[in-house]
C-alpha positions as CSV (number, residue, x, y, z in Angstrom):
1,X,120.7,80.7,3.8
2,X,116.9,79.8,3.3
3,X,117.9,75.8,2.7
4,X,120.1,75.7,5.7
5,X,117.5,77.3,8.2
6,X,114.8,74.9,6.9
7,X,117.4,72.2,7.3
8,X,118.2,72.5,10.8
9,X,114.5,73.5,11.6
10,X,113.3,70.2,10.7
11,X,116.3,68.2,11.9
12,X,116.2,70.2,15.6
13,X,115.7,67.4,17.5
14,X,118.1,65.3,16.3
15,X,120.5,68.0,16.5
16,X,119.5,68.7,19.9
17,X,120.0,65.0,20.9
18,X,123.5,65.0,19.0
19,X,125.0,67.8,20.8
20,X,123.5,66.4,24.5
21,X,125.6,63.4,23.5
22,X,128.4,65.2,22.3
23,X,128.2,67.6,25.7
24,X,128.1,64.0,27.7
25,X,131.0,62.5,26.5
26,X,133.2,65.4,26.8
27,X,132.0,65.9,30.5
28,X,132.6,62.3,31.0
29,X,136.1,62.6,29.0
30,X,137.0,65.6,31.4
31,X,136.0,64.2,34.4
32,X,137.9,61.0,34.2
33,X,138.4,59.7,38.0
34,X,141.9,59.4,39.4
35,X,141.8,55.9,40.2
36,X,142.4,55.2,36.4
37,X,146.1,56.8,37.0
38,X,146.6,55.1,39.9
39,X,145.9,51.8,38.5
40,X,148.5,52.8,35.7
41,X,151.2,53.3,38.4
42,X,150.4,50.4,40.5
43,X,150.9,48.0,37.1
44,X,153.8,49.8,35.7
45,X,155.5,49.9,39.2
46,X,154.5,46.1,39.2
47,X,153.2,46.5,42.2
48,X,155.7,48.7,44.0
49,X,154.2,51.9,43.9
50,X,150.4,53.2,44.9
51,X,148.1,56.3,45.1
52,X,146.4,57.1,47.7
53,X,144.8,60.4,49.0
54,X,143.7,61.2,45.7
55,X,141.8,64.5,44.2
56,X,141.1,66.0,41.3
57,X,140.7,63.9,38.0
58,X,142.7,61.9,35.5
59,X,144.1,65.1,33.9
60,X,145.0,67.1,36.7
61,X,145.0,66.3,40.6
62,X,146.8,65.2,43.8
63,X,148.0,62.1,45.7
64,X,150.1,60.6,48.0
65,X,152.7,58.2,46.9
66,X,153.2,55.2,48.8
67,X,156.0,52.7,47.8
68,X,155.0,48.9,48.9
69,X,157.0,45.8,49.8
70,X,154.9,43.1,48.2
71,X,156.7,40.5,49.9
72,X,156.0,41.7,53.5
73,X,153.0,44.1,52.4
74,X,154.7,46.8,54.5
75,X,154.4,50.3,53.0
76,X,155.8,53.8,53.2
77,X,154.4,56.8,52.1
78,X,157.0,58.9,50.1
79,X,155.5,62.2,48.9
80,X,152.4,64.3,48.5
81,X,152.4,64.1,44.0
82,X,150.6,66.4,41.6
83,X,150.1,65.8,38.1
84,X,149.4,67.3,34.7
85,X,148.2,65.1,31.5
86,X,148.1,66.2,28.1
87,X,147.3,64.5,24.8
88,X,149.7,65.1,21.8
89,X,151.1,64.0,18.5
90,X,154.8,62.7,19.1
91,X,154.0,62.1,22.7
92,X,150.7,60.1,22.8
93,X,150.3,61.1,26.3
94,X,152.5,63.1,28.4
95,X,152.6,63.4,32.4
96,X,154.0,65.7,34.6
97,X,154.7,65.3,38.4
98,X,155.3,68.1,40.6
99,X,156.1,68.7,44.3
100,X,155.2,71.9,45.1
101,X,156.4,73.9,42.2
102,X,159.0,71.7,41.3
103,X,158.5,69.3,38.3
104,X,160.2,65.9,39.6
105,X,159.8,63.3,36.5
106,X,158.1,63.8,33.2
107,X,156.4,60.1,32.3
108,X,155.4,60.2,28.3
109,X,154.2,57.3,25.9
110,X,155.6,57.2,22.3
111,X,155.8,55.3,19.6
112,X,158.7,53.6,21.5
113,X,156.7,52.7,24.1
114,X,156.6,54.2,28.0
115,X,159.4,56.5,28.8
116,X,160.5,58.4,32.2
117,X,162.5,61.8,31.5
118,X,163.9,64.1,33.9
119,X,163.3,62.1,37.0
120,X,164.8,64.4,40.3
121,X,163.1,62.8,43.5
122,X,164.6,63.3,46.7
123,X,163.9,61.3,50.1
124,X,165.5,60.8,53.6
125,X,166.5,57.2,53.9
126,X,164.3,56.8,57.2
127,X,161.0,57.2,54.6
128,X,161.6,53.9,52.9
129,X,162.8,51.8,56.3
130,X,160.3,49.8,56.4
131,X,160.4,48.3,52.9
132,X,164.1,47.4,53.0
133,X,165.3,45.1,56.2
134,X,169.0,45.8,56.0
135,X,167.9,49.5,56.5
136,X,165.6,48.8,59.7
137,X,168.2,46.7,61.0
138,X,171.1,48.7,60.7
139,X,169.2,51.7,61.8
140,X,170.7,53.7,58.7
141,X,169.7,57.4,58.1
142,X,170.6,59.9,55.5
143,X,169.7,61.3,52.3
144,X,168.8,59.7,48.6
145,X,168.5,61.2,45.7
146,X,167.0,59.1,42.6
147,X,167.7,60.6,39.0
148,X,167.7,59.6,35.4
149,X,167.7,62.0,32.2
150,X,165.9,59.5,29.8
151,X,164.9,56.0,30.4
152,X,162.8,53.6,28.4
153,X,160.6,51.5,30.1
154,X,159.1,48.9,28.2
155,X,159.9,44.9,27.3
156,X,163.1,46.2,26.4
157,X,163.9,48.9,29.2
158,X,167.2,51.1,28.5
159,X,168.6,53.7,30.2
160,X,170.6,54.3,33.9
161,X,169.1,55.1,37.1
162,X,171.5,57.2,39.3
163,X,171.1,56.9,43.4
164,X,173.2,59.0,45.3
165,X,173.6,58.8,49.3
166,X,174.6,61.3,51.4
167,X,175.5,61.5,55.3
168,X,174.5,57.9,55.6
169,X,174.6,57.2,59.3
170,X,173.9,53.6,61.3
171,X,172.6,53.8,64.5
172,X,174.9,50.8,65.4
173,X,177.9,52.1,64.0
174,X,180.2,53.9,66.4
175,X,181.4,56.6,63.8
176,X,178.9,58.3,61.7
177,X,178.5,59.4,59.3
178,X,179.3,56.1,57.3
179,X,179.6,58.1,54.2
180,X,178.5,58.7,50.6
181,X,177.6,56.6,48.1
182,X,176.5,56.4,44.7
183,X,174.5,53.3,42.6
184,X,174.0,53.1,39.1
185,X,171.6,50.7,37.8
186,X,171.4,50.3,34.2
187,X,168.1,49.1,33.1
188,X,169.0,47.0,30.1
189,X,171.5,44.9,31.6
190,X,169.8,45.0,35.0
191,X,173.4,45.6,36.2
192,X,174.4,47.5,39.5
193,X,177.8,49.9,40.4
194,X,178.6,50.8,43.6
195,X,181.3,53.2,44.7
196,X,181.9,55.5,47.3
197,X,183.4,59.3,48.0
198,X,187.2,59.1,49.2
199,X,186.3,60.7,52.2
200,X,184.0,58.1,53.7
201,X,184.5,56.1,56.7
202,X,183.3,52.9,55.0
203,X,184.3,52.6,51.5
204,X,182.2,50.6,49.4
205,X,182.5,49.5,45.8
206,X,181.7,46.4,43.5
207,X,179.3,45.1,40.9
208,X,176.2,43.0,40.6
209,X,172.4,42.7,39.5
210,X,169.5,43.4,41.1
211,X,169.5,39.6,42.1
212,X,172.7,39.2,43.2
213,X,175.1,42.1,44.6
214,X,178.2,41.7,47.4
215,X,180.3,44.7,47.9
216,X,183.8,45.2,49.0
217,X,184.3,46.8,52.4
218,X,187.1,48.7,53.8
219,X,187.2,51.0,56.7
220,X,189.5,54.3,56.5
221,X,192.9,53.9,58.2
222,X,192.4,56.3,61.2
223,X,189.0,54.6,61.8
224,X,190.0,51.0,61.9
225,X,190.0,50.4,65.6
226,X,186.8,52.0,66.0
227,X,185.1,50.1,63.6
228,X,186.4,46.9,63.7
229,X,183.9,45.4,65.8
230,X,181.1,47.1,63.2
231,X,182.9,45.8,59.9
232,X,183.5,42.1,61.8
233,X,179.5,41.8,62.4
234,X,178.4,43.1,58.9
235,X,180.5,40.8,56.5
236,X,183.1,38.2,55.7
237,X,186.8,39.1,56.1
238,X,189.2,39.1,53.1
239,X,193.0,38.3,53.3
240,X,193.7,41.7,51.7
241,X,191.8,43.2,54.8
242,X,188.9,44.1,53.3
243,X,185.3,42.8,54.0
244,X,182.7,41.3,51.4
245,X,179.2,42.5,52.3
246,X,175.9,40.2,50.9
247,X,173.3,42.9,50.2
248,X,171.3,40.9,47.6
C-alpha cells in the first residue's frame, strides 16, 4: 500500500493533468453541438431536408425539420422533431426520432450502412405545397402518411416506401374529395407504383420511375359529367375513355 501511495504522491501533478484532460474531452464529447446532426441530415437527404431552431446537443435535442426544394429554393416547415442518440456494438450509432411522445423513425448505422427503420410520418398535403408545383397549381389538400418498416440507405439502397394519400381534394375540381391513393416507391429499382381506392372519384393507376411517371386516369361513372372539363384539362384522352396524366 505504501508503494502505491508513494507512486501517486510522486506523480500527483501528472495525474492531475491526465484527469483534467479526461474531464475536458468527456465534456466536449458530451456537448457536441446540434449542427453536426443537422449537417448529416442535410447531406444524407441530398440537401432536401434541414434542421432549424435546434436546441440541446447532438445526443439529445430538438429542432424544426424543414423540406427544401433545391430547384426553386422554396422551403416548407414539416414537424418539430426530438431526437435521442446512442452508441452501440451492432448498431454503431442509433438515432430515435420522436414527435411528442410518438416515435416516428429510427435511423441507425451498422456494418451494412445507414438504415431507416419504423418510419411513420403523417403530414397534411398543404405542408408541402411550396415544394411541388403540381400540388400548388391544383390546390391540393388532404392527408399524407409516409411509412417503411426497414430500408437501407447506402450506395445500393433497398426497401419500399409506402405513401398513403387520403381525402385528397382539389380547389379547381367540381367534385371533392377526389379519392384515396397509395404510392409505393421501391428504392432498389427506383420504381413507383400508384393505385387508388375503388371508391375514389378520380381513379388513378400506373407504374414509372422517380424521373418518369405517367398515370392512367378514369372518372367514376356517376361523376363523369361533372368532372369532364376538369379531367380534359388534366390529361390526354385515350381511345378507351381514360386519360393519361403526366406527373414526372
